[in-house]
N, C-alpha and C positions, 0 to 999 in steps of 0.2 A: 741226729740221723737216725733212722732205722737201720739192723743191719741187712747189708742187702745180698748175703752170701746168696748161692744155689735157688736164682730167683727162680729159674724153670720149673723148681715143685710149689709155688705153689696153690694151693689148692683152694677152690669156691665150693661147700655146701652150700644145698639149701634146703628147707623145710616148709614144715606150715610157720611157725613160731621165729624162724631162724635166717639170716644168712651169714655165713660163719667166712674170715678168710685166715689160711695161716700158713705157713710154709714148712710143711709138714706129711709125710707116707699118707695116702688117700684113705687108705684102710685106718688113719686112727683120726682124721680129720672127719669120716662118715659115725664111727664109732662115738667122737667125743659130744659131734651135734646132736646123733640119738639119744644121749645119756640126757641133754640139754630137752629134749622135747619129752622127756621121762618125766623129767625133773618139774619142767612146767604141769604136765598133768598130773603129778604127783600133788603139789598145791592145790588145783583146783578141784582133785578129791579130797582132799583136805580140809577145803575152805567151804567144800560146795559151789565153785563158781561153774558157771558155763562156758563153752569155748566158742564164741561167735564168729563167722569169718570175719579176717580183716586182710586190705588189702597190702601185696608183696612190698612196698613201699615203706609201709608201716610196720613189718616184720622188724624185729632186732638184727642191726647191722653189726656183731662182732670181729673184730680184728685182735688176734692172735700175734704180739711182739715177741721176740727170744725174755726178754727178760724184766722185771723193775725198773731198772735202771733207763730202759726202752721205754716204759711206760712213763718216767717223770719226768724223759726228754719231751716229750709231747704237753705236759703242765710245767714251763719254767717257773722254779720259787716253791713249788707243790713235791717239797724233801719227801715227804710221809705219805705221800698215795702210793697204792700199791696196783690201783686199778681206776678206771673210772667210767660210770655212764651220762650219757648227754643227754636231757629226755629233752629234745625237739622233735618238729615234726616227722622227719627220718630219725627214731632214737639209731644212738648207737653206744657202742660200749667196748673199751680196749682193755686186756689184761694181759698179762704175761704166762710163756709155754713155760717156764719155769720158774718156780717159788721154791723155796724154804726147802732145807734137808730133813730136818729134825720136826719130831710129830708135835712138836709147841708153836711149830713156823705154822704163817698163816701162809698156804699153797695154794698153786694158781687154779683148781677147780674150786675151794670154797671163795678168793676174788672173784670170779665170775657167777654164779650160784648167788653171792649176795648181790650183784649188782643187777642178776638176773630179777633177784625179786622186787627191786627198789622200780625197777620198770612195771612187775605185775603188778602190784600195789597200784602204781598211777595211772595202770589202763585198768584196771576193774572194778577199784572201788573208784571211781575216776569224781564227784563230789564229797567226800568223805578228808573232812579233817582230820590229821594226825599229830602228835606231838612227836617232838625227834627223838625221846628216848623208843617209841614205839617204832618208829621208821628204819631205827637203826636194831632194836632190838629184833624185831621180824627180820627184819634180811638178817643177822647173825643167830638167828632162831633155823631158817633154811640153809645158810650157806657151808654148813657141815652136814646134808643129808649124806649118808652112805649110799653106795648102790652095793646091789647084793647080785651076783652069778646068776641069778637064778628072775633079775630085771625087777624084782623090786626095789623098793626104798627106803630107810628107815627116817626118821625124823627128828628132832630134839635132843640130837647127839653133842656132847659138851664142846664149845670152842675152848680146845688147850690153849690156844694161842692169843685167850683174853684172860688168864689167871688173871695179869696183874689188877683188869680194870674188873672182876666179879670180884676179887676179896681183900679191895683197897677203897670201901664207902665212905671212910672219913673224910677222901681226899673229894669226892661231890656225896653229901649225902642225899635221901631221896627226899628230900624236900626241892631240893634244887633241882635232880634227877627231870621231878612229875611238874616242872613250872613251862607254859608255852617255848619260853626262852631262856635256857638257863645260863645265859651270858658268854661273856668270852671265857673261853677256859684254856690251860694250858692243853700240851701232847699228853700227858701224862692224865689229865679231867680228861679230857675227849675220848681215852683208853676206859674209864672209868666209865662215863656215859653210855660203850656201846656194851662194856662187858655188864655193868647192871642194867643195863637196857633186855639184854638178851637174858640175864636171871630172872627177868621181871616177867618178861614173856612168857617164859617157860613155867614159871611156875603157876601165873594165871591159867595156864593151856590145860597144866596137868594137874594139878591140886585142886578137889573134889569140890572142898570147902571153899572154893573161891568159884566155883562154877557162876558164871553169867558177868559176874564182876567187870572183867576189861570189856565186853559188848555195853554195859551200863555205862562206863569212865568214856567210851569213843561215843557213844549216844547221847550224854551229857554234854560234852564238848562241841558236839555239832548240831545240839540245840542251843547252843548259845548263852551255857549256863558259865558262870563263873568257875576259873580255875577251881579255886577252893570247894566248892560244890561238888566239881567233878572227881575230886579226890575223894570225897568223903564214899564214893561209888566201891570204892578199892578198901575203906574198911581200915581202922587203924593203923593209919596213915603215920604214926609219931613212931610207931613200933615196925613199922615196914622192912627197916634195914636191918634190924635184928633177926626178924623174922628168914627175912633173905639170905641172911649167911646162916643159918641153921641149915637153912635150905639147901643151899649152895653148900655145907659140908659133908652131905648123904656119901656114902658109900658107891652106889649107885640110883640115879638117875631117871627118872621114867622117859620112853619112848615111843614113839607109834611106827610100826612099820607097815608100809602097803604092798601085798601082794603086787608079784609080774602082769598076772593077768588084768588086775583093776587098771593098769599102766601104758596097756596098747597103744601105742603111735604109729604115723604113717610113716610113708619111706621119705630119705633121705637121700636125695644125689648129690654128686659130686663131680665136680668136672673141673682139670688142670687149668689155671690161665695159661690164655697165650701169652706168646713172646713178647708180645706190646704190655699186652695188661701186668704181665708180672715185672719190666720192665719199668715202671710208671709207679708201681705199688709204694715204694717210699711218699715219693709227695701226696701221694692220694692218701694216706692216711692221718701225714701230718694236715695235710688240708682239712680230714674228714675230724680230726680232733680241735680245731678252732685254733685261729693263731690273731694274735694282733698286730700290730701297723709292722712292727720290725720282723716278727716272726714272717710276714706276709710277703715282705722282699726277698728274704733267704728263701722260700718255698719257691716261690715263681722262677729264679736261676734253676733251681733243682727240677723244675719240673719242664723247664725249657729244656735244659739237658737232654732228658730223659726221654720225653715226646719227639725230639728232633728226628729219630730214624725212621719214626711212624706218621709221619704229615697227613698219610689216607685210612688210619687206625681208629674209630670212631672212639675205643677206649682211652686212647690216650690224649685224645685232643679233648676230652670231655676231661681230665684229669685236669689239664693243662686250660682249658676254658675257665673252672670251678678259681686256679692257682691264680690265673692272671685278674681275672674278678677279685680276688680275695686285695690283691695289690693296689686297686687302683687303676687298673690299666683295660677298661673299659671296651675300648675299639678292637685291642686284641683279647682281648676274651670272645668278644662277639666272634671275632674274624676265628677263633677256634671253634667254637660253639659252631659254625655256618658249613669248617671243615667236618666236622661230627653228623650232623644232618645231613651231609650228599650220602654217606655212606651207610647212616641208618636213619633211615627220616622219622623213623618213627622212637627216636629216641628221645624220651623223656628229661634227661640230664641236659640234653642241649637244648631242647626247648626251652627249660627254666631258665638257662642261663644266657640263651637267645634275648626271651625275655628281659631280664634281669640286667646286664647289658645293657641294652637299650634306656629301660627306665631308669640306669643310673644315668646314663647321656645325656635323659632330656632333662632328669633333676639339675645337675649340673647346670645346664646351660639354661635355668629356669624355664622351662619352655611350658607350656599351659592348653597348648591349641589340642582341638580335639581330635584332627588327623594324626598328632605327635604321638596320644595316649591309646588313643583306638588300635596302633600297630603296636605298641606294646601287650596291648591286652592281648591281639590275638592271639598269643605266644601263651597265657595263660591258661586262654580257651581251648587252643587245640591239645592245650597238655591236659586238660581235664578230661578232654573226651576217651583220650587214649584211657587216661585209667579217671575216671569218678569218685572215687573213696578214695582217692591220696588228697590230704590236705594241702599238700603246700602251693599246689597251681591253685588253690581255693583264697589260700592265705597271700598269696602274693599280689592274686588278683584285687583283694580288698584294699592289699597297700598302695598300691598304684593310685590309689585315688587323695591318699593323703601324699604322696609323694610330686601330684600333680598340682596338688595345693587346689584340690576339687572335694567339697563333700560326698562322701558315700551313697552312693544308691542304693536304694530297698536290695535291688539284687547282688549286690557285694556285700551289705548287713547279712543277708541270708548267706551268701559262698562263707562270709567270716564265722557264721556260727554254725555251718555243718563240717568245717576245718576243725573247729574245737571239741565235737563230736565224734570225729574221728580221731584226732589225736588231744584228750583232755592232758594225758602226760607233758605234755608243754606247757611249760608254766609262764613263759611269755603270749603264746596264743590264748590262754584261758584268763591272762588278765585283760587280751585284746576284747574278748568274748564278753567278761565282766561289764567290762566301759558300756559294748554298745546294750548290753539288756541296760546298763543305769542311764544311757539315753532314750532308748524307748521306755522307760519308765515300767522295768520288770525288777520288780525287788526282788523276788522271787529268785527268778533264773539268776539274777545276779548275785545274790546272795550265794547259789551254790556254786555259782564259778570261782567265788573270791575266798570262801571261808578254807579251803586248803592251802591258800599262799600265806594264810595269819599262820599257819603252823609247819610250811615249809622247813623240812631241816638242812636244806639247804640253799635255799633263795637268801635273800637279803629285802631288806623294809617291811618285816615282820610289824612293827610296833604302827609302820604307817596303814597297812591293811588294817589291823584292829580297827586304828581308827574311822577310813573308813567303815567300815561294819557298822561303828555304834552310832554315827550318821546315819547312817542308811536305815536300822531300827529305830532312830529318834525320827526322825526328820525326812526321809524318802530319799528317792533317786536322785536329785537333783544336788540335796545337799551333798550326797555323797561322791557326787561325780566329781563336786568342787573341791574338796579334798583328795582325791586321787588325781587330780590333776595341777595341784598346785607346781608352781616350776623346782622345787625341791625334790619333789618325788622320786622316792629311789628307782632301781635299773627294774626291778620285777615290777614295778606300776606302769612300767610303758612299754611301748609296740617290743615287739620282737625283731630280730635283725631282718633285714630283707629275704635273706637266704635260708633262714630258718638256724642258723647256726651263728657260736660267737665264739670268742675265745672264754667268755667267762659262764659256758654252758656249763661245763663241769669244773672240779669235780666232784663227784654224787659218788662217795665209795669209800669204802674200808684204807684205813691207815696202817701202814708193818705194824706189824708185832714184835 
């Protein structure tokens, strides 16, 4: 259970790219969120990336809990997770407020910057495939950002907490680091993947003689070149371990400092949560992290107790509706959503869970009549009118056709593809879009959607996706769709959950040092 002390001090910070919840002083929450915005700006300046408007719902929601132990309680069985990011339609990250007291410890700021870099990569390089070493190496490269008093940021500092991984290449040689799938790794080998990934990213970024090699390597992968050919873009791969060892042993490694004037950001607003919002926060956090069947039963008991004093409060009833839905109590979920709508008629969350509860009830009863499913879709359509740039109502509208055992309409296909364009970081949504493109015979767009999944550092089923791509290139969309839809297809090759979240969303984040 997340510690519930001093719940009245829970704050919500809102900015262009973030919504952050933390049980802390408002000035500290504002300062921290503003630092995150400056960090986002630094990534864009460093890489020449635009900053297009986004829906408020697709901002990254960050939940700050007290310690790493509290993070790990959200993902049972993942003892080495220090923080994690779930790339779903409404993306979320979970990080500790406190971690690490020594210079060589992984600290809370580095955890969050690592997680946000994952989100930044998936959001901005939407159709690019990246091997695991670069996904983690790039995240580590940015995680050590140093914030200057003048508003500037220095990128490229060494991750002291990765010293073991940086200097133990014999445990995971570069030949394996550079492979699309490094295979099953021990905890120590995983640390080496992160450490050597950081070192190689740093080297290819700052070493003048290597200018252009990283881009050429990534381009080769995305052009469908064999891995052996892509590796050749890095030159002298068989000597790369020794070259990197010498590079790491320098007394001073290069870095880049961006001035404060280049990193101006907009306003961050902070408000204290209402007593009802603060009271239900422990249940909200656990639901947001994703729950399995057993966890869901515990969370709904907690949510009922915490929400009971606030039967007319939309925020409390929304948390209860989600917990009831996750626990499979669809009638109770609908009732809670109705109570939320009674006081907040435009609550997106309540509209979606109302529709989801109705859909689950109809699906369980195996109803296929038009009237029933029209009533379900009404809520997703109304939610879409409230925010046309939110991908979740669009996705749920599309999924309702499968739930009703009906073929999706052209309008439903279009809704799904637009949702994918809005949230390309959602891997399940990306796979659904790939399938729609294959069904339409659009091999070019199908490939763009599917390729990143083949190299997903945290997904599963990379081999199957590689087979789909090979069949797509050899025999076209119909043959690729047959491979994709084999009965034993991995989870990443199937549609995402109706709510856009599941217990398997994460962790996608750094390990403890």
